[in-house]
C-alpha positions in Angstrom: 0.0 0.0 0.0 1.5 3.3 -1.1 1.0 6.4 1.0 0.4 9.7 -0.8 1.6 12.1 1.8 0.8 15.1 -0.4 -2.9 14.0 -0.5 -3.0 13.4 3.2 -1.5 16.8 3.9 -4.0 18.4 1.5 -6.8 16.6 3.4 -5.5 17.9 6.7 -5.5 21.5 5.3 -9.2 20.9 4.5 -9.7 19.8 8.1 -10.6 16.2 7.2 -10.4 14.1 10.3 -9.5 10.9 8.4 -6.4 12.7 7.0 -5.3 13.8 10.5 -5.8 10.2 11.7 -3.6 8.9 8.9 -0.8 11.4 9.9 -1.1 10.3 13.5 -0.8 6.6 12.4 2.2 7.3 10.2 4.2 9.5 12.6 3.1 8.8 16.2 5.6 6.0 16.7 8.7 7.9 15.5 7.6 11.1 17.3 6.9 9.2 20.6 10.3 7.6 20.3 11.9 11.0 19.7 10.3 12.5 22.8 10.9 9.4 24.9 14.6 9.4 24.1 14.9 13.0 25.1 12.9 12.8 28.3 13.2 9.2 29.3 9.6 9.4 30.7 6.7 7.7 29.1 4.0 10.0 30.5 5.8 13.2 29.5 6.5 11.8 26.1 2.8 11.0 25.6 1.8 14.5 26.7 4.3 16.1 24.4 3.1 13.9 21.5 -0.5 14.9 22.2 0.5 18.6 22.3 2.4 18.1 19.0 -0.7 16.7 17.2 -2.8 19.6 18.6 -0.2 22.0 17.2 -0.3 20.1 13.9 -4.1 20.7 13.6 -3.5 24.4 14.4 -0.5 24.9 12.1 -1.0 22.6 9.1 -2.0 25.5 6.9 1.4 27.0 7.4 3.2 24.1 5.8 4.3 25.4 2.4 6.0 22.3 0.9 9.4 20.9 1.2 10.1 18.1 3.6 7.1 17.5 5.8 9.1 15.4 8.2 11.6 18.2 8.7 8.7 20.6 9.3 7.0 18.2 11.7 10.1 17.4 13.7 10.9 21.1 13.9 7.6 21.6 15.7 8.4 18.6 17.9 11.8 20.1 18.7 10.2 23.4 19.6 7.6 21.7 21.8 10.3 19.9 23.6 12.3 23.1 24.2 9.1 24.9 25.4 8.6 22.0 27.8 12.1 22.4 29.2 11.8 26.2 29.5 8.3 26.1 31.0 9.4 23.6 33.7 12.8 25.3 34.2 14.0 21.8 34.5 16.7 21.5 31.9 19.5 21.7 34.4 17.6 19.5 36.9 16.9 16.9 34.2 20.6 16.7 33.3 21.5 16.4 37.0 18.9 13.7 37.6 20.3 11.7 34.6 23.9 12.1 35.8 22.9 10.9 39.3 21.1 7.9 37.7 24.2 7.1 35.7 26.4 7.3 38.7 24.0 5.1 40.7 23.9 2.5 37.8 27.3 1.0 37.6 27.7 -0.5 34.2 29.2 -4.0 34.1 30.0 -6.2 31.2 26.6 -7.2 29.9 25.6 -9.8 27.4 21.9 -9.7 26.8 20.2 -7.4 24.3 18.3 -5.6 27.0 21.5 -5.0 29.0 23.2 -3.5 25.9 20.2 -1.3 25.2 20.4 -0.1 28.8 24.1 0.6 28.5 23.4 2.5 25.2 20.8 4.6 27.0 23.2 5.4 29.9 26.0 6.3 27.5 23.6 8.5 25.4 22.7 10.3 28.6 26.4 11.2 29.0 26.4 13.1 25.7 25.6 16.8 25.6 21.9 17.6 24.8 22.6 18.9 21.3 24.6 15.8 20.3 22.1 13.5 21.8 19.3 15.2 19.9 21.1 14.9 16.6 21.7 11.2 17.1 18.0 10.7 18.1 16.8 12.6 15.0 19.1 10.6 12.7 18.8 7.0 14.1 15.6 6.9 16.1 13.5 9.3 14.1 15.1 8.4 10.8 15.5 11.9 9.4 17.9 12.4 6.6 20.9 14.7 7.1 19.2 17.1 4.6 16.0 17.2 6.7 18.0 17.7 9.9 19.9 20.5 8.3 16.7 22.2 7.2 15.1 21.7 10.6 18.0 23.1 12.5 18.9 25.9 10.0 22.5 24.7 9.8 24.6 23.7 6.8 24.4 20.0 6.0 28.2 19.7 6.5 27.9 21.0 10.1 25.1 18.5 10.8 27.2 15.7 9.3 30.3 16.6 11.3 28.3 17.0 14.6 26.7 13.5 14.1 30.1 12.0 13.2 31.7 13.4 16.3 28.8 12.4 18.4 28.9 8.8 17.2 32.7 8.7 17.7 32.2 9.9 21.3 29.3 7.4 21.8 31.5 4.5 20.5 34.3 5.5 23.0 31.8 5.6 25.9 30.4 2.2 24.9 33.9 0.6 24.9 34.6 1.7 28.4 
């Protein structure tokens, strides 16, 4: 089954509930994953996802073409930043994650779940900007071009930041 995203977006602009429902079906998993990786909290991620889809209904008419995913993830990014600012918890969030990392000593682990846990712990050690880029690229599956457009940075800058972030993550995983 082929998805005609342009038709779905056009339907959304005409306020067709079925079109909005299709967009939710298509993007909710990736967007939830994006929020969950940034917050580490299921309930907060669900709330941010709900807020995103409300914003989508309100702002769909402002989409003027180009990459819909970049546009949508830019809204998601802004919602996440607003969440951090509104709660004035950015510093506290990082402190809580650091404390959790310190409390969870990482041993040599062999199961898939243990490796995933170690990856999450090591991701938490990266700076917020680098972690966000890795989440956008590998968990949200945005292209470098879409990430570049979303962040308003040259594609080479995005490529080098992701490369440096992956190198740092590899080093942390090997410790």
